[in-house]
VOFI-123975 format. One line per field, with one value per residue: x, y, z of N, C-alpha, C in turn. Coordinates in Angstrom, 3 decimals, padded with zeros to 6 digits. Example, Ala and Ser with C-alpha at 12.3 -4.5 7.8 and 13.67 -1.06 7.14 Angstrom:
% VOFI-123975
n_x = (013.190/012.850) .
n_y = (-005.690/-002.250) .
n_z = (007.800/007.080) .
ca_x = (012.300/013.670) .
ca_y = (-004.500/-001.060) .
ca_z = (007.800/007.140) .
c_x = (013.200/012.900) .
c_y = (-003.300/000.030) .
c_z = (007.800/007.870) .
END
This chain:
% VOFI-123975
n_x = (034.561/032.610/029.161/027.335/028.717/028.929/026.243/025.648/027.347/026.276/023.763/024.416/025.690/024.288/024.204/026.866/027.569/025.980/027.194/029.807/029.398/028.464/030.697/032.770/031.678/030.807/029.027/030.149/032.856/032.454/031.059/033.029/035.015/033.599/033.237/035.931/036.517/035.083/036.464/038.957/038.349/037.636/040.113/041.654/040.443/041.285/041.120/038.560/038.667/038.320/036.565/033.504/030.812/029.152/028.506/030.037/032.577/032.686/032.653/034.992/036.864/036.451/037.483/040.162/040.885/040.194/041.750/044.298/044.459/044.818/042.660/040.841/038.764/035.870/036.312/036.215/033.458/032.535/032.525/031.211/031.391/034.126/034.543/033.275/034.981/037.181/036.308/036.300/039.017/039.776/038.807/039.176/041.200/039.648/037.251/034.869/034.411/033.906/031.592/029.714/029.640/028.497/026.068/024.639/024.963/024.684/026.569/028.099/030.316/032.502/032.433/032.958/035.541/036.733/036.391/037.803/040.173/040.902/040.533/037.519/036.811/038.196/036.826/034.297/035.032/035.841/033.434/032.012/033.644/033.380/030.659/030.587/032.429/031.370/028.746/029.321/030.334/028.654/025.541/022.137/019.234/016.489/014.281/011.343/009.843/007.186/004.474/003.270/002.174/003.118/005.626/006.849/006.925/008.627/011.015/011.479/011.914/014.306/016.086/016.067/017.121/019.716/020.626/019.821/017.499/014.122/012.370/009.801/007.147/006.013/003.362/002.645/003.501/003.008/002.721/005.236/006.933/005.991/006.614/009.422/009.883/009.051/010.928/014.226/015.668/018.540/018.910/017.137/014.879/013.339/010.467/009.350/006.786/003.916/001.131/-001.052/-000.704/001.290/004.763/007.644/010.120/009.667/008.857/011.234/012.872/011.560/012.057/014.826/015.195/014.897/016.799/019.935/022.002/021.209/021.504/020.106/018.348/016.910/014.268/012.851/010.506/010.860/013.473/014.459/013.465/015.128/017.771/018.881/020.872/020.583/021.025/020.400/021.546/020.748/023.138/022.616/020.565/018.034/016.505/013.162/011.861/013.577/016.431/017.254/019.989/020.747/019.413/020.545/023.203/023.022/021.977/024.038/026.137/025.191/024.857/027.461/028.881/027.673/027.723/026.761/026.921/025.008/025.040/026.083/029.311) .
n_y = (-026.420/-023.661/-023.182/-022.130/-022.575/-025.352/-026.037/-025.004/-026.505/-029.018/-028.748/-028.715/-031.085/-033.459/-032.904/-032.746/-035.408/-036.644/-035.617/-036.623/-039.386/-039.684/-038.736/-040.526/-042.944/-044.750/-045.552/-046.173/-045.282/-042.578/-041.633/-042.089/-040.230/-037.875/-037.939/-037.834/-035.280/-033.717/-034.417/-033.338/-030.614/-030.201/-030.637/-028.658/-025.732/-023.973/-024.203/-023.257/-020.584/-017.402/-018.200/-017.328/-018.379/-020.939/-023.561/-023.646/-023.429/-025.840/-027.773/-027.047/-027.696/-030.449/-031.194/-030.626/-032.612/-034.938/-034.721/-034.767/-037.385/-038.595/-038.577/-040.885/-043.523/-045.529/-048.896/-051.375/-053.554/-055.481/-056.975/-055.180/-052.665/-052.389/-052.122/-049.692/-047.988/-048.172/-046.705/-044.213/-043.677/-042.703/-040.178/-036.607/-034.910/-033.499/-032.900/-034.317/-033.686/-030.915/-030.942/-032.312/-030.606/-028.341/-029.133/-030.891/-029.937/-027.225/-025.130/-022.122/-021.129/-019.583/-020.287/-023.003/-022.808/-021.809/-024.005/-026.067/-024.853/-023.350/-021.322/-019.460/-019.514/-021.757/-023.677/-023.644/-024.616/-027.206/-028.354/-028.454/-030.225/-032.534/-033.230/-033.856/-035.988/-037.936/-038.428/-039.528/-041.942/-044.125/-045.646/-046.531/-048.396/-046.829/-046.631/-045.040/-043.986/-042.334/-040.361/-038.093/-037.042/-035.022/-034.381/-036.879/-037.095/-034.981/-035.798/-038.121/-037.009/-035.531/-037.575/-039.172/-037.392/-037.452/-039.754/-042.175/-044.961/-045.011/-047.310/-047.241/-045.725/-045.671/-045.316/-046.305/-048.497/-051.238/-051.268/-050.407/-052.486/-054.485/-053.385/-053.343/-056.074/-056.869/-055.730/-055.521/-052.735/-050.498/-048.426/-046.758/-044.133/-042.549/-041.316/-040.587/-040.402/-041.868/-042.363/-043.881/-043.568/-045.289/-046.274/-045.046/-045.809/-048.346/-049.625/-049.559/-051.119/-053.573/-054.112/-054.262/-056.629/-058.407/-057.611/-057.035/-055.226/-052.691/-049.236/-046.387/-043.345/-041.068/-038.794/-036.266/-034.439/-034.684/-034.893/-035.253/-037.622/-039.510/-038.723/-039.531/-040.735/-043.365/-046.756/-048.524/-045.537/-043.392/-042.755/-040.968/-038.333/-036.145/-033.059/-031.978/-028.824/-029.947/-029.250/-029.313/-029.639/-030.798/-033.262/-034.422/-034.609/-036.357/-038.694/-039.331/-039.699/-041.884/-043.911/-044.062/-044.926/-047.323/-048.936/-051.590/-054.904/-054.751/-052.246/-050.008/-049.178) .
n_z = (059.040/058.037/059.062/057.148/054.747/054.771/054.547/052.013/050.360/050.889/049.699/047.018/046.603/045.609/042.854/042.165/042.600/040.675/038.354/038.701/038.551/035.907/034.581/035.218/034.554/036.402/039.312/041.798/041.540/040.888/043.190/045.062/044.384/044.712/047.475/048.232/047.423/049.261/051.585/050.967/050.905/053.567/054.742/053.559/052.679/050.730/047.819/047.345/047.641/046.181/044.235/043.553/043.276/044.986/043.998/041.677/042.839/044.252/042.186/040.918/042.910/042.969/040.446/040.759/042.568/041.138/038.801/039.935/040.638/038.275/036.555/036.503/035.131/036.016/037.256/034.791/034.735/033.136/029.843/028.220/029.512/029.414/026.699/026.277/027.698/026.106/023.922/025.228/025.540/023.128/022.856/022.503/024.872/027.783/026.501/027.052/029.716/029.525/027.956/029.593/031.842/030.726/029.282/030.968/033.628/033.344/033.348/032.200/029.483/030.454/033.121/032.987/032.122/034.454/036.173/034.853/034.469/032.119/029.111/028.184/025.451/024.601/026.045/024.800/022.280/022.993/023.805/021.376/019.931/021.489/021.175/018.434/018.274/020.027/019.121/016.711/017.379/018.197/017.255/017.672/018.837/020.317/023.027/024.197/027.176/028.087/029.061/028.074/025.046/023.281/024.318/024.070/021.267/020.683/021.909/020.409/017.857/018.230/018.952/016.656/014.794/015.629/014.584/015.580/015.943/016.855/018.716/019.635/021.615/024.966/027.324/029.764/032.527/031.980/029.156/028.430/029.250/027.563/025.061/025.114/025.215/022.705/020.964/021.579/023.043/022.683/024.336/026.917/027.352/029.918/031.615/034.977/036.302/035.146/032.803/033.918/036.594/037.193/037.649/036.073/036.936/038.044/035.708/034.203/035.871/035.644/032.944/032.944/034.241/032.227/030.357/031.125/030.494/029.611/029.044/030.756/030.591/032.671/032.421/033.994/036.028/038.656/040.083/042.652/043.538/042.642/043.091/045.700/047.130/047.630/046.429/043.387/041.714/038.953/036.380/034.425/034.322/033.586/034.137/033.816/032.722/029.871/027.741/024.234/023.887/026.343/026.201/023.887/024.717/026.972/025.797/023.990/025.817/027.355/025.420/024.579/026.826/027.471/025.259/023.164/021.662/019.707/018.740/016.164/015.509) .
ca_x = (033.874/031.515/027.844/026.728/029.424/028.536/024.885/025.689/027.940/025.307/022.693/024.918/026.346/023.655/024.541/028.260/027.574/025.446/028.245/030.938/029.033/028.441/032.057/033.613/031.007/030.649/028.482/031.115/033.998/031.985/030.787/034.300/035.698/032.817/033.595/037.320/036.484/034.665/037.579/040.003/037.889/037.753/041.533/042.210/039.414/041.887/040.625/037.294/038.932/038.340/035.498/032.358/029.632/029.464/028.473/031.209/033.743/032.658/033.060/036.413/037.607/036.361/038.384/041.524/041.084/040.100/042.923/045.493/044.454/045.020/041.380/040.518/037.405/035.539/036.837/035.270/032.917/032.042/033.063/030.561/031.973/035.498/034.460/032.948/036.170/038.035/035.818/036.730/040.448/039.987/038.269/040.086/041.222/038.799/036.012/033.714/034.182/033.289/030.232/028.875/029.483/027.610/024.750/023.938/024.995/024.255/027.601/028.458/031.682/033.502/032.431/033.678/036.944/037.179/036.433/038.839/041.380/041.201/039.803/036.131/036.753/038.648/035.735/033.297/035.577/035.834/032.053/031.697/034.393/032.796/029.406/030.884/033.120/030.537/027.618/029.830/030.882/027.686/024.140/021.397/017.780/016.097/012.889/010.890/008.749/006.723/003.013/002.793/002.405/003.913/007.007/007.351/007.229/009.807/012.163/011.709/012.496/015.698/016.861/016.202/018.059/021.055/021.000/019.327/016.147/013.221/011.579/008.429/006.920/005.044/002.850/002.373/004.470/002.718/003.017/006.690/007.514/005.610/007.371/010.797/009.899/008.898/012.196/015.186/016.322/019.911/018.863/015.793/014.648/012.152/009.890/009.059/005.348/003.285/-000.263/-001.992/-000.104/002.355/006.070/008.656/011.217/009.272/008.887/012.640/013.366/010.986/012.757/016.206/015.203/015.031/018.005/020.734/023.023/020.636/021.643/018.838/018.358/015.638/013.903/011.798/010.284/011.012/014.813/014.730/013.056/016.209/019.047/018.668/022.006/020.329/021.544/021.254/021.144/021.083/024.231/022.112/019.294/017.737/015.349/012.222/011.908/014.912/016.796/017.732/021.404/020.815/018.992/021.558/024.378/022.762/021.854/025.379/026.907/024.703/025.211/028.917/029.389/027.082/027.579/026.636/027.229/023.989/025.280/027.029/030.343) .
ca_y = (-025.789/-022.828/-023.786/-021.709/-023.242/-026.758/-026.130/-024.754/-027.684/-030.099/-028.539/-028.966/-032.389/-034.417/-032.593/-033.160/-036.863/-036.953/-035.313/-037.527/-040.704/-039.620/-038.499/-041.709/-044.121/-045.707/-044.953/-046.329/-044.390/-041.197/-041.308/-042.080/-038.964/-036.817/-037.990/-037.375/-033.823/-033.168/-034.605/-032.384/-029.286/-030.149/-030.546/-027.394/-025.072/-022.964/-024.220/-022.543/-019.146/-016.681/-018.686/-016.787/-019.234/-022.155/-024.755/-023.555/-023.728/-027.264/-028.512/-026.745/-028.516/-031.837/-031.430/-030.660/-033.941/-035.963/-034.586/-035.173/-038.846/-039.108/-038.587/-042.281/-044.000/-046.643/-050.194/-052.116/-054.724/-056.404/-056.744/-053.999/-051.447/-052.299/-051.585/-048.272/-047.256/-048.097/-045.507/-043.032/-043.432/-042.055/-038.817/-035.492/-034.594/-032.446/-032.623/-034.888/-032.887/-029.653/-031.213/-032.622/-029.410/-027.412/-029.625/-031.527/-029.127/-025.867/-024.115/-021.356/-021.373/-018.990/-021.067/-024.240/-022.427/-021.732/-025.358/-026.872/-024.023/-023.015/-020.155/-019.664/-019.909/-023.148/-024.504/-023.745/-025.515/-028.572/-028.832/-028.791/-031.429/-033.667/-033.627/-034.505/-037.260/-038.920/-038.800/-040.345/-043.196/-045.215/-045.388/-047.728/-048.379/-046.117/-046.774/-043.890/-044.188/-040.958/-040.366/-036.887/-037.328/-033.971/-034.559/-038.104/-036.779/-034.111/-036.657/-038.994/-036.222/-035.214/-038.818/-039.596/-036.471/-037.854/-040.950/-043.377/-045.382/-045.147/-048.534/-046.934/-044.941/-046.288/-044.350/-046.983/-049.536/-052.484/-051.130/-050.275/-053.825/-055.198/-052.815/-053.822/-057.498/-057.038/-055.382/-055.108/-051.449/-050.292/-047.335/-046.382/-042.780/-042.805/-040.429/-041.301/-040.462/-042.278/-041.981/-044.580/-043.457/-046.266/-045.658/-045.325/-046.514/-049.753/-050.142/-049.778/-052.268/-054.769/-054.348/-054.650/-058.040/-059.151/-057.184/-056.426/-054.266/-051.522/-047.925/-045.683/-041.915/-040.614/-037.402/-036.155/-033.212/-035.042/-035.463/-035.596/-039.001/-040.386/-038.273/-039.709/-041.397/-044.804/-047.479/-047.822/-044.233/-043.292/-041.866/-039.978/-037.817/-034.820/-032.450/-031.220/-028.871/-030.212/-028.603/-030.256/-029.914/-031.742/-034.582/-034.949/-034.963/-037.535/-039.855/-039.659/-040.220/-043.203/-044.830/-044.163/-045.685/-048.651/-049.449/-053.047/-055.515/-054.422/-050.887/-049.887/-048.222) .
ca_z = (057.906/058.513/058.888/055.885/053.669/054.809/054.010/050.579/049.725/050.992/048.720/045.667/046.538/044.688/041.470/041.983/042.498/039.345/037.377/038.889/038.031/034.450/034.110/035.394/034.058/037.503/040.525/042.879/041.327/040.991/044.591/045.796/044.131/045.361/048.893/048.358/047.284/050.555/052.522/050.612/051.319/055.022/055.094/053.073/051.866/049.855/046.437/047.245/047.705/044.909/043.351/044.266/043.274/045.750/043.146/040.818/043.667/044.571/040.995/040.719/043.870/042.507/039.324/041.276/043.150/040.086/037.936/040.674/040.677/036.926/035.843/036.213/034.929/036.890/036.855/033.952/035.410/032.122/028.506/027.662/030.068/028.911/025.340/026.406/028.109/024.933/023.219/025.973/025.346/021.830/022.874/022.742/026.307/028.364/025.768/027.723/030.916/029.126/027.493/030.750/032.661/030.029/028.898/032.074/034.854/033.034/033.486/031.007/029.011/031.342/034.354/032.668/032.119/035.850/036.727/034.192/034.386/030.733/028.652/027.792/024.042/024.530/026.565/023.730/021.277/023.518/023.779/019.983/019.580/022.212/020.530/017.146/018.477/020.694/018.282/015.613/017.897/018.255/016.933/018.035/018.981/021.532/023.454/024.979/028.129/028.338/028.935/027.382/023.632/022.642/024.779/023.450/019.866/020.672/022.208/019.260/016.773/018.548/018.920/015.260/014.146/016.037/013.842/016.230/015.562/017.996/018.587/019.986/022.826/025.866/028.299/031.024/032.899/031.270/027.723/028.298/029.344/026.347/023.945/025.210/024.907/021.247/020.316/022.598/022.726/023.138/025.312/027.354/027.864/030.732/032.612/036.217/036.548/033.898/032.593/034.796/037.923/037.366/037.798/035.067/037.603/038.101/034.341/033.853/036.632/035.018/031.678/033.236/034.625/030.974/029.643/032.181/030.067/028.951/029.688/030.963/030.890/033.222/032.112/034.996/036.794/040.072/040.245/044.045/043.775/042.201/043.652/047.129/047.758/047.668/045.279/042.436/041.209/037.534/036.008/033.473/034.815/033.051/034.788/032.985/031.257/029.356/026.495/023.220/024.157/027.446/025.736/022.973/025.497/027.793/024.907/023.509/026.945/027.742/024.336/024.528/027.956/027.589/023.909/023.160/020.381/018.717/018.257/015.056/015.901) .
c_x = (032.722/030.162/027.231/027.396/029.031/027.149/024.850/026.261/026.967/024.194/023.133/025.547/025.637/024.026/026.009/028.339/027.024/026.517/029.390/030.634/029.026/029.852/032.894/032.993/030.731/030.083/029.497/032.279/033.588/031.744/032.076/035.031/034.914/033.149/035.019/037.392/036.096/035.774/038.689/039.623/037.995/039.199/042.123/041.183/039.964/041.370/039.294/037.494/038.947/037.329/034.181/031.168/029.938/029.470/029.694/032.468/033.832/033.125/034.535/037.264/037.585/037.375/039.845/041.844/041.135/041.325/044.185/045.603/044.658/043.757/040.930/039.045/037.133/036.139/035.818/034.780/032.336/032.740/032.489/031.176/033.420/035.507/034.161/034.175/037.200/037.625/036.362/038.177/040.720/039.415/039.372/040.044/040.345/037.480/034.788/033.376/033.441/031.843/029.291/028.606/028.495/026.195/023.970/023.869/024.715/025.286/027.855/029.932/032.728/033.575/033.154/035.177/037.510/037.346/037.606/040.160/041.830/040.333/038.400/036.013/037.201/037.562/034.655/033.771/035.556/034.436/031.666/032.391/033.763/031.523/029.667/031.487/032.202/029.367/028.061/030.256/029.907/026.309/023.376/019.912/017.394/014.608/012.527/009.735/008.313/005.219/002.449/003.178/003.309/005.382/007.620/007.736/008.477/011.069/012.504/012.375/013.962/016.576/017.094/017.143/019.500/021.529/020.567/017.936/015.326/012.334/010.113/008.361/005.828/004.653/002.563/003.448/004.253/003.087/004.514/007.357/007.202/006.404/008.810/010.903/009.793/010.193/013.140/015.822/017.787/019.989/017.411/015.822/013.328/011.766/009.614/007.562/004.627/001.769/-001.232/-001.528/000.883/003.698/007.001/009.846/010.911/009.298/010.312/013.187/012.828/011.746/014.182/016.306/015.348/016.374/018.894/021.545/022.482/020.945/020.288/019.117/016.980/015.457/012.685/011.702/010.507/012.394/015.109/014.322/014.131/017.561/018.986/019.887/021.808/020.884/020.457/020.686/021.514/022.278/023.721/020.698/019.124/016.473/014.479/012.024/013.349/015.177/017.252/019.187/021.562/020.474/020.038/022.801/024.161/022.652/023.226/026.219/026.493/025.050/026.706/029.446/028.856/026.868/027.632/026.936/026.210/024.173/026.285/028.040/030.844) .
c_y = (-024.939/-023.447/-023.411/-022.388/-024.716/-026.945/-025.945/-025.949/-028.851/-029.979/-028.887/-030.350/-033.387/-034.172/-032.926/-034.675/-037.306/-036.750/-036.311/-038.918/-040.717/-039.483/-039.770/-042.977/-045.150/-044.993/-045.030/-045.349/-042.933/-040.778/-041.238/-040.757/-037.775/-036.765/-037.485/-035.855/-033.170/-033.286/-033.592/-030.971/-029.129/-029.959/-029.197/-026.724/-024.056/-023.012/-023.491/-021.033/-018.539/-017.172/-018.361/-017.715/-020.557/-023.429/-024.789/-023.924/-025.215/-028.096/-028.268/-027.600/-029.984/-032.101/-031.395/-032.042/-035.001/-035.929/-035.050/-036.691/-039.458/-039.219/-040.008/-042.508/-045.102/-047.939/-050.909/-053.361/-055.735/-056.093/-055.470/-052.710/-051.278/-051.722/-050.090/-047.459/-047.189/-046.930/-044.241/-042.665/-042.682/-040.637/-037.785/-035.117/-033.396/-032.217/-033.126/-034.112/-031.590/-029.853/-031.475/-031.382/-028.430/-027.960/-030.214/-030.620/-027.655/-024.779/-023.426/-021.562/-020.800/-019.737/-022.399/-023.968/-022.356/-023.128/-026.144/-026.115/-023.843/-021.836/-020.482/-020.111/-021.347/-024.084/-024.702/-024.717/-026.965/-029.172/-029.264/-030.079/-032.660/-034.155/-034.368/-035.885/-038.317/-039.358/-039.662/-041.736/-044.352/-044.736/-046.657/-047.483/-047.798/-046.307/-045.607/-044.308/-042.803/-040.905/-039.109/-036.976/-036.289/-034.105/-035.795/-037.860/-035.917/-034.926/-037.527/-038.238/-035.914/-036.450/-039.280/-038.681/-036.820/-039.114/-042.252/-043.723/-045.579/-046.368/-048.303/-046.142/-045.610/-045.293/-044.974/-048.035/-050.799/-052.383/-050.995/-051.642/-054.617/-054.702/-053.310/-055.294/-057.740/-056.754/-054.812/-053.775/-051.464/-049.226/-047.063/-044.938/-042.823/-041.642/-041.252/-041.494/-040.740/-042.096/-042.613/-044.563/-044.572/-045.544/-046.054/-046.053/-048.010/-050.381/-050.468/-050.995/-053.580/-055.131/-054.828/-056.075/-058.929/-058.881/-056.407/-055.226/-053.007/-050.240/-047.227/-044.212/-041.559/-039.128/-037.087/-034.767/-033.449/-035.645/-035.900/-037.033/-040.000/-040.001/-038.329/-040.243/-042.890/-045.451/-048.375/-046.448/-044.153/-042.376/-040.725/-039.576/-036.389/-034.306/-031.729/-029.829/-029.003/-029.351/-029.664/-030.628/-030.919/-033.154/-035.205/-035.402/-036.252/-038.794/-040.285/-040.279/-041.652/-044.245/-045.105/-045.070/-047.090/-049.265/-050.968/-053.577/-055.172/-053.025/-050.900/-048.813/-047.461) .
c_z = (058.440/058.188/057.553/054.696/053.603/054.223/052.506/049.831/049.770/049.969/047.310/045.501/045.624/043.232/041.164/041.816/041.147/038.286/037.480/038.356/036.511/033.887/034.144/034.830/035.129/038.716/041.654/042.739/041.469/042.421/045.409/045.597/044.677/046.849/049.122/048.234/048.607/051.583/052.259/051.052/052.834/055.461/054.705/052.170/050.877/048.419/046.239/047.225/046.311/043.897/044.042/044.368/043.969/044.910/042.238/041.607/043.983/043.375/040.671/041.650/043.461/041.406/039.744/041.841/042.063/039.178/038.646/040.768/039.293/036.109/035.497/035.925/035.947/036.367/035.976/034.683/034.434/030.803/027.900/028.196/029.620/027.506/025.363/026.796/026.987/024.048/023.886/025.688/024.054/021.769/023.075/024.228/026.662/027.631/026.514/028.986/030.569/028.697/028.666/031.601/032.039/029.890/030.064/033.304/034.613/033.235/032.146/030.682/029.958/032.679/034.158/032.641/033.527/036.441/036.172/034.034/032.933/030.321/028.190/026.338/023.850/025.017/025.511/022.653/021.723/023.497/022.365/019.557/020.235/021.546/019.226/017.362/019.082/019.836/017.116/016.073/017.812/017.827/017.246/018.145/020.342/021.786/024.372/025.893/028.595/028.095/028.273/025.913/022.970/023.037/024.146/021.995/019.757/020.916/021.008/018.113/017.009/018.415/017.477/014.487/014.488/015.307/014.478/015.703/016.817/017.770/018.897/021.268/023.651/026.942/029.656/031.286/032.076/029.797/027.485/028.318/028.074/025.146/023.955/024.838/023.402/020.511/021.360/022.204/023.166/024.219/025.648/027.838/028.617/031.622/033.868/036.422/035.240/033.947/033.583/036.248/038.230/037.337/036.657/035.656/037.666/036.710/033.912/034.591/036.070/033.743/031.930/033.775/033.383/030.305/030.611/031.725/029.409/029.714/029.742/031.229/031.431/032.907/032.965/035.608/038.285/040.325/041.669/044.368/043.356/042.795/045.174/047.865/047.889/046.405/044.711/042.095/039.736/037.314/035.146/033.864/034.319/033.722/033.762/033.572/030.764/028.117/025.503/023.479/025.290/026.991/024.828/023.742/026.277/026.947/024.420/024.615/027.262/026.687/024.355/025.633/028.021/026.219/023.932/021.779/019.310/018.150/017.118/015.382/014.683) .
END
């Protein structure tokens, strides 16, 4: 592999891994298919030919590998993940892929068409279908960990418009743990850097010691602190400044994949 191509792929690999984990619902499965994509490119770089943008070419190659394997999800490791995969089986084909590629990775409709080998108009239609189907699947209680009041209010407004209930907002690690203890959330939306220089990551880890099955979406200006290759990594990570579409997509994805008995289907 040419040095410049290897460097370009390396720069985009964290984002492919993020996408693969969110797509499959499993860090192990997502990372395995990201690695298989690199192996396939090393063996035959032909899928990269004719796709000018390196990131676009990498995602296109990934989908060739993933589709050839039957587009599998991760192995359910609990009753909760099995239930989430049951939700997945009822989605219109290709809708979730199109939604993730657009809202989380920022690809335009024509680029999604290149990746998924379909037309731009079809890609737009798939995104609309995905949002409707996923938002209708589950609703629940959402907790916000964010030290900037205006951002916390914005997040709360978007989440409530989606039909979820916000249990509250916390600006520090200690207050976040206390808020979760008062009312168990179904989903946590967390910033990393908090008001008292405490860590949103530490706050989430403290909460997960109480409640193992909570999905988490990190919303941060410091994605490099989480996309390191270390374990565990979040499947759902939004970079600030976020868009409403990104937030809605990530919330729907996280609720959908980690839906619990407290959620109303």
